[in-house]
N, C-alpha and C positions, 0 to 999 in steps of 0.2 A: 489702860491703867485701872486700878481699883476705883479711883476717883471718877473716871469717865463711866465705868460700869454703874456706879452708884447713881450718877446723874441720869443715865439712861433709864434705870429702874424707877427713879423718882419721877422723872418727867413723863415717860411713856407708859407707865403702869400705875404707880401710886396716885399721881395727880389725876390722870385721865379716868381712873376707876373710882375716883372720889373717896379713896381710903381715908383721907384726912378728915372726912366728915363722920367717921365711925370710931367708936371706942374700941380699945383692945379687949378681947382677942378677935372681935369681928373684923377689925381692920386687917389683921394679919391673915385671917382665913380668906378674906376677899382679895387681898393683894396676891397671895399665893395662887389662887385660882385665876386671877387675871393674867399672871405670868404663864401659868401652866396650860390654861384652856382658852385664853383670850378674854378680853374685857367683856365682850358681848355675851359670851356663854356664861362667864362667872356672874354677870349681872342677872342673867336668867335664873341661876341657882338662888341668888339672893331674893329675886322677885317671887319665886315660888315659895320660899321660906316665909315671906311676909304676905302671901296671898294676893298679889296683884298680877295683872297680865304680864306674862314672861315674854317681853319683846326684845330684851337685851339692851334697851336704851335707858340711860339714867336721866330721869326727868323729875318734874315736881311730884308726880304721883308716887314714884318709887321713893323719893326722898321723904315724903310725908309718911308713906307706909313703913319705912324703916324707923323713922322717928316714933311713930305710934307703937310699933312693935317693941321698941326699946323702952317705952313708957310702961309696958306691961310685963316684959321679961328682961332679965339682964343680958348684957352683951355675950356672955358665955353661953347662955341658953340659945340665943339666936344664932351664934356661931355654930353650935351643935346642929341646929336645924339646917343651916347652909351646908355643912359637911354631909348630912344625911341626903340632901338633894343631889350633891355631887356623887355620892356613892351609888345612889339609884341610877343616875345617868350613866356611870361607868358600867354597871351591870347590864343595863338595858342596851347600851351600845355594843357590848361584847356579845349579847344574845342576838341582836339584830344584824350584826356584821361579824359573823364567825371568824373571819380572817383577823379581826382585832382582838380576839379572845386571848391571844398570847401576851397582850399588854396588860390584861386585867390585874394580875398579881402585882405588877409594878405600880400601877395606878393606885391600887388599894394600899400598898405599902407606903407610898408617898402620903396618901390621905391619913393613914394611921399615924405616921410620923408627925404630921401637922397637928393632929388631935392631941398627941402626947406633948408636943412643944407648947401647945396652948392650954394644956391641962383640961382637955375636953373628954378624955377617955372615961 
């Protein structure tokens, strides 16, 4: 049901990815990536955007780095940086694994739709 799907997304992605600790639109960008790429990979995008070791684990260093970054830039700017990290990843993935290049346009379309939904374009 729609209710069950909402509960799955809330418990297995929103909460586990700590989206509730982020302001919008960063929370939406992080949530979308957690669903699309997995929580660990999305956390790496966020970690790279805030210049901490990209290990894919949400811990005190990542939490502090996100908080510090949000003290310097707004959530929209940080969300843009996370999207840029994701775009770089997609392009490099398609270059390093040519058999995945056929998915690049779709990945970038999804990312650009997210940017538009969050007014990040």
